N, C-alpha and C positions, 0 to 999 in steps of 0.2 A: 471497691471504690465507692459504690453507691451508699453503703452503710456509713462510711466515714464522711462523705459529703453531706448526707442527711443529718448526721449527728452534729457536724460543724454548723450547718445552717440552723438547726434547731437551737443551738446554744446562742446564736446571734439574735434570734427573734423571740425566744422564750424569755419569760421573766425570771430573773434570778431569785434565789431564796432571800427572804428578808433577814436582815442582820439586826441584832439587838444593840448595836453600837449607836453612836450619835446619828440621829436620823437626818441631820442637815447635810451630812457628807454622803454622797451616793457611791459607796464603795463597791457595790455589786456590779455596776456598769463597767468600770475599767477591768475588773477581774474577769468578767464574762467575755469581753472582747479580747483580752490578753490570751486567755485559754483557747478561744475560738481561732484566733489567727495562728497560734502555735500549732493547733491541729491542722489547719490549712497548709502551713508550711511543711509540716511533717508529711502530709499526703503528697505534696509536690515532690519532696525529696524521695519519698518511697516510690512514687510512680516513675521518677527519673531513673532510679536504681533498677527497678524491675523492668523497665523498658529496654534495658541492655546497654545503657550508656556506661555503666560501671564496667561491664565486661569488655567493652571496646577500649576503654581508657586504661584498664588495669591488667588485662590478659595479654600475654605475648601473642603476636600474630605469626602464623606459620605459613610458609609457602606450600603450594600443592606438591605432593611427592613426585619425584622423578621416577616414572614407571617405564618409559621406553627410550630408545636411542634418540628420538626426536627431542625429548625433554632434556636429555643429557647435552645435546648439541646446542639447543636454543638458549640454555642458561650458561653456556661456556664453563662447564664444570671442569676444573683441573683434576686430573686423575693420575695415578702413579702405579708403576709396577717395578719389579726388580730387574727387568731385562727388556731390551728393545723388541724382543720376540712378541710382545703383546700387540704390537702394531704392524708387524711384518706383512701379515696377510691382508691388511686393509689400507696400507699407505698409498697404494696406486689405484684405489677404487674411485669411480666417478661420482659416487653418492656424496652430495655436499655435507650431509650429517656425518658420514664416516671421515671425510676430510677434516671437519671441525674437531671431532674427538681425537683424531691423530695429531693435530696441532696442539691440543690441550694435554697431551700425554707428557709425563715427566718420568725419567728413569732415575730412581733413587735407590739407595741401599735399604736393606731391611731395617737397619738401625735408624736411619733417617725417617722412614715411614712410621716406625713405631713411636719415635719421639713426636713427630707432627700429629700423628693419629691420636695420641693421648691428650693433646692440648685442645683440639677442636675437631669438628666434623667438616672443615672446609675442603679437605683433600679426600677424594674418592679413591678407593682401591679396586684394582682388577682382581677378580677371583674366577676360577673356572668351575663351571657346572659339569658334573660327571653324570654318568648313567644312573638312573634311578633317583635323580633329584638331589644327589649329594654334592658337596662343594669341596674344592681343594683346601688344604690348610697351609697357610704361609706363616712364618714366624711373626710377622707384623700384624696378623689377624689374631688378636687375643682379647681377653676380657676387657682390658683397658681401652682398646681402640674400637671394639664393636659397640660399646655403649653409645657412641656418637653417630652410628651409621645404621642403615637398613639396606636390605638387598633389593635391587631393582627388579621389577617383575619381568621385563623383557630381557632378551639377550642382546648384547652389543653386536656380536657377529658369531659365526660358527665356522669351523673349518675341519677338514679331515685331519686325523692324527696319523702322522707318519713316524716310523721308527727306523733308525739306521742300525743295522745289526752286523755282526761279523759274518764273513762268508762261511757257508757250510753250517750255519746254526739251524736247528730244527724249526 
Protein backbone atom coordinates (compact mmCIF):
# COMPACT_ATOMS: atom_id res chain seq x y z
CA UNK A 1 0.00 0.00 0.00
CA UNK A 2 2.85 2.39 0.80
CA UNK A 3 4.37 1.98 -2.65
CA UNK A 4 1.08 2.60 -4.43
CA UNK A 5 0.21 5.59 -2.25
CA UNK A 6 3.62 7.15 -2.83
CA UNK A 7 3.43 6.54 -6.56
CA UNK A 8 -0.05 8.11 -6.74
CA UNK A 9 1.09 11.12 -4.70
CA UNK A 10 4.19 11.50 -6.86
CA UNK A 11 2.12 11.60 -10.03
CA UNK A 12 -0.08 14.34 -8.55
CA UNK A 13 2.81 16.59 -7.52
CA UNK A 14 5.44 15.81 -10.12
CA UNK A 15 5.65 17.67 -13.34
CA UNK A 16 4.41 15.84 -16.35
CA UNK A 17 6.59 15.26 -19.39
CA UNK A 18 6.54 18.02 -21.91
CA UNK A 19 4.46 17.51 -25.03
CA UNK A 20 5.41 18.69 -28.47
CA UNK A 21 1.82 19.54 -29.29
CA UNK A 22 0.28 22.98 -29.20
CA UNK A 23 1.76 24.62 -26.10
CA UNK A 24 -1.38 26.70 -25.45
CA UNK A 25 -3.36 23.57 -24.39
CA UNK A 26 -2.11 22.07 -21.10
CA UNK A 27 -2.75 18.44 -22.04
CA UNK A 28 -0.42 16.96 -19.43
CA UNK A 29 -2.38 18.22 -16.39
CA UNK A 30 -5.68 16.37 -17.05
CA UNK A 31 -3.87 13.19 -18.08
CA UNK A 32 -1.75 13.28 -14.93
CA UNK A 33 -4.79 13.73 -12.68
CA UNK A 34 -6.80 11.19 -14.61
CA UNK A 35 -4.14 8.48 -14.18
CA UNK A 36 -3.52 9.42 -10.54
CA UNK A 37 -7.16 9.20 -9.55
CA UNK A 38 -7.54 5.88 -11.35
CA UNK A 39 -4.59 4.57 -9.36
CA UNK A 40 -6.18 5.86 -6.16
CA UNK A 41 -9.52 4.21 -6.94
CA UNK A 42 -7.71 1.01 -7.88
CA UNK A 43 -5.97 1.04 -4.51
CA UNK A 44 -9.26 1.54 -2.66
CA UNK A 45 -10.90 -1.32 -4.54
CA UNK A 46 -7.87 -3.54 -4.00
CA UNK A 47 -7.73 -2.78 -0.26
CA UNK A 48 -11.46 -3.43 0.09
CA UNK A 49 -11.11 -6.79 -1.60
CA UNK A 50 -8.03 -7.75 0.39
CA UNK A 51 -9.65 -6.66 3.65
CA UNK A 52 -12.08 -9.53 3.36
CA UNK A 53 -15.17 -7.74 2.21
CA UNK A 54 -15.27 -9.83 -0.93
CA UNK A 55 -15.02 -13.05 1.06
CA UNK A 56 -17.88 -12.01 3.32
CA UNK A 57 -20.10 -11.06 0.40
CA UNK A 58 -19.25 -13.90 -1.99
CA UNK A 59 -18.46 -16.95 0.14
CA UNK A 60 -21.15 -19.15 1.64
CA UNK A 61 -21.45 -19.02 5.40
CA UNK A 62 -21.33 -22.27 7.28
CA UNK A 63 -22.74 -23.02 10.68
CA UNK A 64 -20.44 -24.56 13.24
CA UNK A 65 -20.52 -28.36 13.11
CA UNK A 66 -22.81 -30.41 15.30
CA UNK A 67 -20.40 -32.33 17.50
CA UNK A 68 -22.33 -33.31 20.63
CA UNK A 69 -25.86 -34.16 21.68
CA UNK A 70 -26.27 -30.63 23.06
CA UNK A 71 -25.68 -29.20 19.58
CA UNK A 72 -28.14 -31.66 18.07
CA UNK A 73 -30.83 -30.65 20.55
CA UNK A 74 -30.18 -26.90 20.54
CA UNK A 75 -30.54 -26.69 16.74
CA UNK A 76 -33.66 -28.89 16.66
CA UNK A 77 -32.23 -31.18 14.00
CA UNK A 78 -34.80 -33.58 12.57
CA UNK A 79 -33.34 -37.06 12.38
CA UNK A 80 -34.71 -40.35 11.17
CA UNK A 81 -34.34 -44.06 11.53
CA UNK A 82 -36.09 -47.05 10.05
CA UNK A 83 -37.57 -48.25 13.36
CA UNK A 84 -38.82 -46.72 16.61
CA UNK A 85 -36.20 -48.76 18.49
CA UNK A 86 -33.81 -45.84 17.93
CA UNK A 87 -35.59 -43.94 20.70
CA UNK A 88 -36.90 -46.69 22.98
CA UNK A 89 -34.08 -46.47 25.50
CA UNK A 90 -34.14 -42.66 25.79
CA UNK A 91 -37.78 -41.67 25.47
CA UNK A 92 -38.37 -41.78 29.24
CA UNK A 93 -35.10 -40.04 30.18
CA UNK A 94 -35.21 -36.81 32.24
CA UNK A 95 -32.41 -35.14 30.28
CA UNK A 96 -33.96 -32.23 28.30
CA UNK A 97 -31.54 -32.77 25.41
CA UNK A 98 -32.61 -36.40 25.07
CA UNK A 99 -36.28 -35.36 25.28
CA UNK A 100 -35.69 -32.86 22.47
CA UNK A 101 -34.00 -35.34 20.15
CA UNK A 102 -36.71 -37.90 20.91
CA UNK A 103 -39.35 -35.37 19.78
CA UNK A 104 -37.32 -34.63 16.64
CA UNK A 105 -37.13 -38.30 15.61
CA UNK A 106 -39.04 -39.45 12.53
CA UNK A 107 -39.61 -43.08 11.62
CA UNK A 108 -39.24 -43.43 7.86
CA UNK A 109 -38.69 -46.28 5.46
CA UNK A 110 -35.27 -46.84 3.91
CA UNK A 111 -36.64 -45.70 0.55
CA UNK A 112 -37.94 -42.43 2.03
CA UNK A 113 -34.63 -41.74 3.77
CA UNK A 114 -32.71 -42.55 0.61
CA UNK A 115 -34.88 -40.17 -1.44
CA UNK A 116 -34.70 -37.31 1.08
CA UNK A 117 -31.03 -37.94 1.76
CA UNK A 118 -30.05 -37.55 -1.88
CA UNK A 119 -31.77 -34.17 -2.18
CA UNK A 120 -30.23 -32.33 0.77
CA UNK A 121 -28.54 -32.65 4.13
CA UNK A 122 -31.51 -31.35 6.13
CA UNK A 123 -32.37 -34.75 7.57
CA UNK A 124 -29.92 -36.51 9.88
CA UNK A 125 -29.62 -40.28 10.01
CA UNK A 126 -29.01 -42.46 13.01
CA UNK A 127 -26.15 -44.95 12.68
CA UNK A 128 -24.69 -47.30 15.25
CA UNK A 129 -21.06 -47.20 16.32
CA UNK A 130 -19.67 -50.69 16.78
CA UNK A 131 -16.63 -51.98 18.65
CA UNK A 132 -13.35 -50.77 17.20
CA UNK A 133 -14.81 -47.56 15.75
CA UNK A 134 -16.74 -49.17 12.92
CA UNK A 135 -20.29 -48.19 11.98
CA UNK A 136 -23.33 -50.14 10.88
CA UNK A 137 -24.37 -50.00 7.28
CA UNK A 138 -27.94 -49.26 6.36
CA UNK A 139 -29.42 -49.24 2.85
CA UNK A 140 -30.06 -45.49 2.98
CA UNK A 141 -26.44 -44.75 3.96
CA UNK A 142 -24.85 -44.83 0.54
CA UNK A 143 -22.60 -42.71 -1.65
CA UNK A 144 -25.43 -40.41 -2.74
CA UNK A 145 -26.58 -39.61 0.81
CA UNK A 146 -23.23 -39.48 2.58
CA UNK A 147 -22.01 -36.63 0.39
CA UNK A 148 -24.35 -34.24 2.27
CA UNK A 149 -23.48 -35.42 5.80
CA UNK A 150 -20.72 -35.90 8.34
CA UNK A 151 -20.45 -38.07 11.43
CA UNK A 152 -21.11 -36.39 14.75
CA UNK A 153 -18.12 -36.64 17.09
CA UNK A 154 -20.03 -37.53 20.25
CA UNK A 155 -22.57 -40.26 20.72
CA UNK A 156 -26.24 -39.53 21.28
CA UNK A 157 -26.61 -42.32 23.81
CA UNK A 158 -25.43 -45.83 24.42
CA UNK A 159 -27.11 -48.88 25.81
CA UNK A 160 -26.38 -52.51 26.40
CA UNK A 161 -27.06 -54.94 23.61
CA UNK A 162 -29.44 -57.72 24.51
CA UNK A 163 -30.24 -60.74 22.43
CA UNK A 164 -33.27 -62.96 22.64
CA UNK A 165 -32.25 -66.52 21.77
CA UNK A 166 -34.09 -69.80 21.66
CA UNK A 167 -34.02 -71.96 24.77
CA UNK A 168 -31.17 -74.38 25.05
CA UNK A 169 -28.93 -72.51 22.60
CA UNK A 170 -25.21 -72.54 23.44
